[in-house]
PALOBA-642119 format. One line per field, with one value per atom (N, C-alpha, C): residue in three letters; x, y, z. Coordinates in Angstrom, 1 decimal, always signed. Layout:
N
resn	c(ALA; ...)
east	c(X; ...)
north	c(Y; ...)
up	c(Z; ...)
***
This chain:
130
resn	c(UNK; UNK; UNK; UNK; UNK; UNK; UNK; UNK; UNK; UNK; UNK; UNK; UNK; UNK; UNK; UNK; UNK; UNK; UNK; UNK; UNK; UNK; UNK; UNK; UNK; UNK; UNK; UNK; UNK; UNK; UNK; UNK; UNK; UNK; UNK; UNK; UNK; UNK; UNK; UNK; UNK; UNK; UNK; UNK; UNK; UNK; UNK; UNK; UNK; UNK; UNK; UNK; UNK; UNK; UNK; UNK; UNK; UNK; UNK; UNK; UNK; UNK; UNK; UNK; UNK; UNK; UNK; UNK; UNK; UNK; UNK; UNK; UNK; UNK; UNK; UNK; UNK; UNK; UNK; UNK; UNK; UNK; UNK; UNK; UNK; UNK; UNK; UNK; UNK; UNK; UNK; UNK; UNK; UNK; UNK; UNK; UNK; UNK; UNK; UNK; UNK; UNK; UNK; UNK; UNK; UNK; UNK; UNK; UNK; UNK; UNK; UNK; UNK; UNK; UNK; UNK; UNK; UNK; UNK; UNK; UNK; UNK; UNK; UNK; UNK; UNK; UNK; UNK; UNK; UNK; UNK; UNK; UNK; UNK; UNK; UNK; UNK; UNK; UNK; UNK; UNK; UNK; UNK; UNK; UNK; UNK; UNK; UNK; UNK; UNK; UNK; UNK; UNK; UNK; UNK; UNK; UNK; UNK; UNK; UNK; UNK; UNK; UNK; UNK; UNK; UNK; UNK; UNK; UNK; UNK; UNK; UNK; UNK; UNK; UNK; UNK; UNK; UNK; UNK; UNK; UNK; UNK; UNK; UNK; UNK; UNK; UNK; UNK; UNK; UNK; UNK; UNK; UNK; UNK; UNK; UNK; UNK; UNK; UNK; UNK; UNK; UNK; UNK; UNK; UNK; UNK; UNK; UNK; UNK; UNK; UNK; UNK; UNK; UNK; UNK; UNK; UNK; UNK; UNK; UNK; UNK; UNK; UNK; UNK; UNK; UNK; UNK; UNK; UNK; UNK; UNK; UNK; UNK; UNK; UNK; UNK; UNK; UNK; UNK; UNK; UNK; UNK; UNK; UNK; UNK; UNK; UNK; UNK; UNK; UNK; UNK; UNK; UNK; UNK; UNK; UNK; UNK; UNK; UNK; UNK; UNK; UNK; UNK; UNK; UNK; UNK; UNK; UNK; UNK; UNK; UNK; UNK; UNK; UNK; UNK; UNK; UNK; UNK; UNK; UNK; UNK; UNK; UNK; UNK; UNK; UNK; UNK; UNK; UNK; UNK; UNK; UNK; UNK; UNK; UNK; UNK; UNK; UNK; UNK; UNK; UNK; UNK; UNK; UNK; UNK; UNK; UNK; UNK; UNK; UNK; UNK; UNK; UNK; UNK; UNK; UNK; UNK; UNK; UNK; UNK; UNK; UNK; UNK; UNK; UNK; UNK; UNK; UNK; UNK; UNK; UNK; UNK; UNK; UNK; UNK; UNK; UNK; UNK; UNK; UNK; UNK; UNK; UNK; UNK; UNK; UNK; UNK; UNK; UNK; UNK; UNK; UNK; UNK; UNK; UNK; UNK; UNK; UNK; UNK; UNK; UNK; UNK; UNK; UNK; UNK; UNK; UNK; UNK; UNK; UNK; UNK; UNK; UNK; UNK; UNK; UNK; UNK; UNK; UNK; UNK; UNK; UNK; UNK; UNK; UNK; UNK; UNK; UNK; UNK; UNK)
east	c(-25.0; -24.4; -24.4; -24.7; -24.7; -23.4; -23.2; -21.9; -21.6; -22.6; -22.3; -21.7; -22.2; -21.6; -20.2; -19.9; -18.5; -17.6; -18.0; -17.1; -16.9; -17.8; -17.6; -16.6; -16.8; -15.8; -14.4; -14.3; -13.0; -12.4; -13.2; -12.7; -12.2; -13.0; -12.6; -11.3; -11.1; -9.9; -8.7; -8.8; -7.7; -7.4; -8.4; -8.1; -7.4; -7.8; -7.1; -5.7; -5.5; -4.2; -3.3; -3.8; -3.0; -2.7; -3.6; -3.3; -2.2; -2.3; -1.2; +0.1; +0.2; +1.4; +2.0; +1.2; +1.7; +2.1; +1.5; +1.8; +3.0; +3.2; +4.3; +5.7; +6.6; +8.0; +8.8; +9.9; +10.8; +11.8; +11.9; +12.7; +14.2; +14.7; +16.1; +16.3; +17.2; +17.5; +18.9; +18.9; +20.2; +20.6; +21.9; +22.4; +22.8; +22.4; +22.7; +23.8; +24.9; +26.0; +25.8; +25.6; +25.4; +26.7; +26.7; +27.9; +28.6; +29.9; +30.7; +30.8; +30.7; +30.8; +32.3; +32.4; +33.7; +33.8; +32.7; +32.7; +33.0; +32.5; +32.6; +33.2; +34.5; +35.1; +34.9; +34.8; +34.5; +35.8; +37.0; +38.2; +38.6; +39.5; +39.9; +40.7; +40.6; +41.4; +42.9; +43.7; +45.2; +45.5; +46.2; +46.6; +45.5; +44.5; +43.4; +43.1; +42.6; +42.1; +40.6; +39.8; +38.4; +38.0; +37.4; +36.9; +35.5; +35.1; +33.7; +33.1; +32.0; +31.2; +29.9; +29.8; +28.5; +27.5; +26.3; +25.3; +24.3; +24.2; +23.3; +21.9; +20.9; +19.6; +19.3; +20.2; +20.1; +20.9; +21.6; +22.3; +23.8; +24.3; +25.7; +26.5; +27.7; +28.5; +29.7; +29.9; +31.0; +32.0; +33.3; +34.3; +35.0; +35.1; +35.8; +35.3; +34.0; +33.5; +33.4; +33.5; +33.3; +34.6; +35.7; +37.0; +36.9; +36.2; +36.0; +34.5; +33.9; +32.5; +32.3; +31.5; +31.2; +29.7; +29.3; +28.0; +27.4; +28.3; +27.8; +28.4; +27.7; +28.2; +29.5; +29.6; +30.8; +32.0; +31.9; +33.1; +33.4; +32.4; +32.7; +33.3; +32.8; +33.3; +34.8; +35.1; +36.5; +37.4; +36.9; +37.7; +37.9; +36.9; +37.1; +37.9; +37.8; +38.7; +40.1; +40.4; +41.8; +42.3; +41.5; +41.9; +42.2; +41.4; +41.6; +42.9; +43.2; +44.5; +45.7; +45.5; +46.6; +46.8; +45.9; +46.0; +47.1; +47.8; +48.9; +48.5; +49.5; +49.3; +49.0; +49.7; +49.7; +48.5; +48.0; +46.9; +45.7; +44.7; +43.5; +42.6; +41.7; +40.7; +39.4; +38.6; +37.2; +36.4; +35.1; +34.2; +33.1; +32.9; +31.8; +30.8; +29.6; +28.6; +27.7; +27.7; +26.9; +25.9; +24.7; +23.6; +22.8; +22.5; +21.6; +20.2; +19.6; +18.3; +17.2; +17.3; +16.2; +16.6; +17.8; +18.2; +17.5; +17.1; +16.5; +17.5; +16.9; +17.7; +18.5; +18.0; +18.6; +20.0; +20.3; +21.6; +22.6; +22.2; +23.1; +23.3; +22.2; +22.3; +23.3; +23.3; +24.1; +25.6; +25.9; +27.3; +27.7; +26.8; +27.0; +27.3; +26.6; +26.7; +28.1; +28.6; +29.9; +31.0; +30.8; +31.8; +31.8; +30.6; +30.6; +31.3; +31.1; +31.7; +33.3; +33.7; +35.2; +35.8; +34.9; +35.5; +35.9; +35.3; +35.7; +34.7; +35.2; +34.3; +33.6; +32.3; +31.6; +30.7; +30.3; +29.4; +28.4; +27.2; +26.2; +25.7; +25.8; +25.3; +24.2; +23.2; +22.2; +22.3; +22.5; +22.8; +21.7; +21.1; +20.2; +20.9; +21.0; +21.7; +20.7; +20.9; +19.9; +20.3)
north	c(+9.4; +8.9; +10.0; +9.6; +10.6; +10.5; +11.4; +11.5; +10.3; +9.6; +8.4; +7.3; +7.1; +6.1; +6.5; +7.7; +8.1; +7.9; +8.2; +8.0; +6.6; +5.7; +4.3; +3.8; +4.3; +3.9; +4.4; +5.6; +6.1; +5.2; +4.8; +3.9; +2.6; +2.0; +0.7; +0.9; +2.0; +2.2; +2.3; +3.0; +3.2; +1.8; +1.0; -0.3; -1.2; -1.2; -1.9; -1.5; -0.1; +0.4; +0.0; +0.1; -0.3; -1.8; -2.6; -4.0; -4.3; -3.7; -3.9; -3.4; -2.3; -1.7; -2.6; -3.1; -3.9; -5.3; -5.9; -7.2; -7.2; -6.1; -6.0; -6.1; -6.6; -6.7; -5.6; -5.3; -4.3; -5.0; -4.5; -5.2; -5.1; -3.9; -3.8; -3.3; -3.9; -3.5; -2.9; -1.7; -1.0; -0.9; -1.1; -0.9; +0.5; +1.1; +2.5; +2.5; +3.1; +3.2; +4.5; +4.5; +5.8; +6.6; +7.9; +8.6; +8.5; +8.6; +8.6; +10.0; +10.1; +11.4; +11.9; +13.1; +13.8; +14.7; +15.1; +16.0; +15.3; +14.1; +13.4; +12.0; +11.9; +10.6; +9.7; +8.4; +7.3; +7.1; +7.2; +6.9; +8.1; +7.7; +8.8; +9.8; +11.1; +12.1; +11.9; +12.4; +12.2; +13.0; +12.4; +13.0; +13.0; +12.2; +12.2; +10.8; +10.6; +9.3; +9.4; +8.6; +8.6; +7.4; +7.7; +6.7; +6.4; +5.2; +4.9; +4.3; +5.0; +4.6; +4.0; +2.7; +2.0; +2.1; +2.4; +2.5; +1.4; +0.4; -0.7; -0.3; -1.1; -0.8; -1.0; -1.8; -2.0; -1.0; -0.1; +1.0; +0.7; -0.4; -0.6; +0.1; +0.4; +1.2; +0.4; +0.3; -0.5; +0.5; +0.3; +1.2; +0.4; +1.1; +0.6; -0.8; -1.0; -2.3; -3.4; -3.0; -4.0; -4.4; -3.8; -4.1; -3.8; -2.8; -2.4; -2.2; -2.7; -2.6; -1.9; -0.9; -0.1; -0.3; -0.5; -0.6; +0.7; +1.6; +2.9; +4.1; +5.2; +6.4; +6.9; +6.7; +7.2; +6.5; +5.2; +4.5; +5.0; +5.3; +5.8; +7.2; +8.0; +9.4; +9.3; +8.4; +8.3; +7.9; +6.9; +6.5; +7.6; +8.4; +9.5; +10.6; +10.8; +11.9; +11.4; +10.2; +9.6; +9.7; +9.4; +9.5; +11.0; +11.9; +13.3; +13.8; +13.3; +13.7; +13.2; +12.0; +11.4; +12.0; +12.8; +13.4; +14.4; +14.4; +15.3; +16.4; +17.3; +18.4; +17.8; +16.7; +16.1; +15.2; +14.6; +13.6; +14.1; +14.6; +15.1; +13.9; +13.9; +12.9; +13.4; +12.5; +12.8; +11.6; +11.7; +10.7; +10.5; +9.3; +9.0; +8.1; +8.6; +7.9; +7.1; +5.8; +4.9; +4.2; +4.7; +4.1; +3.0; +2.0; +1.0; +1.7; +1.3; +2.0; +1.9; +0.8; +0.6; +1.2; +1.7; +2.3; +3.6; +3.8; +5.1; +6.2; +7.3; +8.5; +9.1; +8.9; +9.4; +8.9; +7.6; +7.1; +7.8; +8.1; +8.8; +10.2; +10.9; +12.2; +12.3; +11.3; +11.3; +11.3; +10.5; +10.4; +11.7; +12.3; +13.6; +14.7; +14.6; +15.6; +15.4; +14.2; +13.9; +14.5; +14.3; +14.8; +16.3; +16.9; +18.4; +18.9; +18.2; +18.6; +18.5; +17.5; +17.2; +18.0; +18.7; +19.4; +18.6; +17.4; +16.5; +16.7; +16.8; +16.9; +15.5; +15.6; +14.3; +14.3; +13.1; +12.9; +11.8; +11.8; +10.8; +10.1; +8.7; +7.8; +6.9; +6.7; +5.7; +4.5; +3.3; +2.2; +1.1; +0.7; -0.4; -1.7; -2.6; -3.9; -4.9; -5.6; -6.6; -8.0)
up	c(-11.1; -9.9; -8.8; -7.6; -6.6; -5.8; -4.8; -4.2; -3.3; -2.8; -2.0; -2.9; -4.1; -5.0; -5.4; -5.6; -6.0; -4.8; -3.6; -2.5; -2.3; -2.5; -2.4; -3.4; -4.7; -5.7; -5.4; -4.8; -4.5; -3.4; -2.4; -1.3; -1.9; -2.8; -3.5; -4.2; -5.0; -5.7; -4.8; -3.7; -2.7; -2.1; -1.8; -1.2; -2.2; -3.4; -4.5; -4.7; -4.7; -4.9; -3.7; -2.5; -1.3; -1.4; -1.8; -1.9; -2.9; -4.1; -5.1; -4.6; -4.0; -3.5; -2.4; -1.5; -0.4; -0.8; -1.9; -2.4; -3.4; -4.1; -5.1; -4.4; -5.2; -4.7; -5.3; -4.6; -5.1; -6.0; -7.2; -8.2; -8.0; -7.5; -7.2; -5.8; -5.1; -3.8; -3.8; -3.2; -3.1; -1.6; -1.4; -0.1; +0.1; +1.2; +1.5; +2.6; +2.3; +3.2; +3.9; +5.3; +5.9; +6.0; +6.0; +6.0; +7.3; +7.3; +8.5; +9.1; +10.4; +11.1; +11.0; +10.7; +10.7; +11.9; +12.5; +13.6; +14.9; +15.1; +16.4; +16.1; +16.0; +15.8; +16.9; +16.6; +17.6; +18.4; +17.8; +18.4; +19.4; +20.3; +21.3; +20.5; +20.9; +20.3; +20.7; +19.9; +20.2; +21.5; +22.4; +23.6; +24.7; +24.5; +25.5; +25.9; +27.0; +27.5; +27.8; +27.1; +27.3; +28.2; +29.3; +30.2; +29.9; +29.5; +29.1; +30.4; +30.8; +32.0; +31.5; +31.6; +31.2; +32.4; +32.1; +33.1; +32.9; +33.8; +33.6; +34.2; +33.8; +34.3; +35.7; +36.4; +37.8; +38.7; +38.0; +38.7; +38.9; +38.3; +38.4; +37.3; +37.6; +36.6; +36.2; +34.9; +34.3; +33.7; +34.0; +33.4; +32.3; +31.1; +29.9; +29.6; +29.4; +29.0; +30.0; +31.3; +32.3; +33.0; +32.7; +33.4; +34.9; +35.2; +36.6; +36.8; +37.9; +38.2; +39.5; +39.5; +40.8; +41.0; +42.3; +42.7; +43.2; +43.7; +44.2; +43.5; +43.6; +43.0; +43.7; +45.0; +45.7; +45.2; +44.9; +44.4; +43.0; +42.2; +40.9; +41.0; +41.9; +42.0; +42.5; +43.4; +43.8; +42.7; +41.9; +40.7; +39.7; +39.4; +38.5; +39.0; +40.3; +41.0; +40.9; +41.2; +41.1; +39.7; +38.7; +37.3; +36.9; +37.4; +37.1; +37.8; +38.9; +39.6; +38.8; +38.1; +37.4; +36.0; +35.5; +34.2; +34.2; +33.0; +32.8; +31.8; +31.6; +30.6; +29.2; +28.9; +27.5; +27.4; +28.5; +28.4; +29.2; +28.5; +29.2; +29.3; +30.4; +30.6; +30.2; +29.6; +29.2; +29.6; +29.7; +30.1; +29.1; +28.6; +27.7; +28.5; +28.8; +29.5; +28.5; +28.7; +27.8; +28.7; +28.5; +29.3; +28.6; +29.3; +28.7; +28.5; +27.4; +27.0; +28.0; +28.9; +29.9; +31.2; +31.3; +32.7; +32.9; +34.2; +34.6; +34.3; +33.9; +33.5; +34.7; +35.9; +37.1; +37.3; +36.9; +37.0; +36.1; +34.8; +33.9; +34.3; +34.8; +35.3; +36.5; +37.3; +38.5; +38.0; +37.0; +36.5; +35.9; +35.1; +34.5; +35.6; +36.6; +37.7; +38.4; +38.6; +39.1; +38.2; +36.9; +35.9; +36.0; +36.1; +36.2; +37.4; +38.6; +39.8; +39.7; +39.0; +38.9; +37.7; +36.9; +35.8; +34.6; +34.5; +33.4; +32.2; +31.0; +29.8; +29.7; +29.3; +29.2; +27.9; +27.5; +26.5; +26.9; +26.4; +26.8; +25.5; +25.6; +24.6; +25.2; +24.4; +24.9; +23.9; +24.5; +23.6; +23.8; +22.8; +22.8; +22.4; +23.4; +23.1; +22.8; +21.7; +21.3; +21.9)
***
């Protein structure tokens, strides 16, 4: 046997192996429960108010799931500045920026820049809505 024949046989064996693996069924299915995060809890920290700013792909901004809708950054900045003025020693304000996965990054960065100017802590989430 020459090397060409051996290479062809190896190719055939790999094709058959791939066929058997792709056609075979998994005999037991296990459900994997992903671990829960202990470092970054989803709920608001005690004594804090988290304002969720949703960033839509058309550039509109939704506050706390759509309770308030802003079309411009100036309106959003005024709202966040007013919320910052209302914060007390016991209740700190934080901002969670939730961007639609198709929204341009510049919209989310603009919200983050406003938070930085106002001195508000922020976090950024990118959400793909099906």
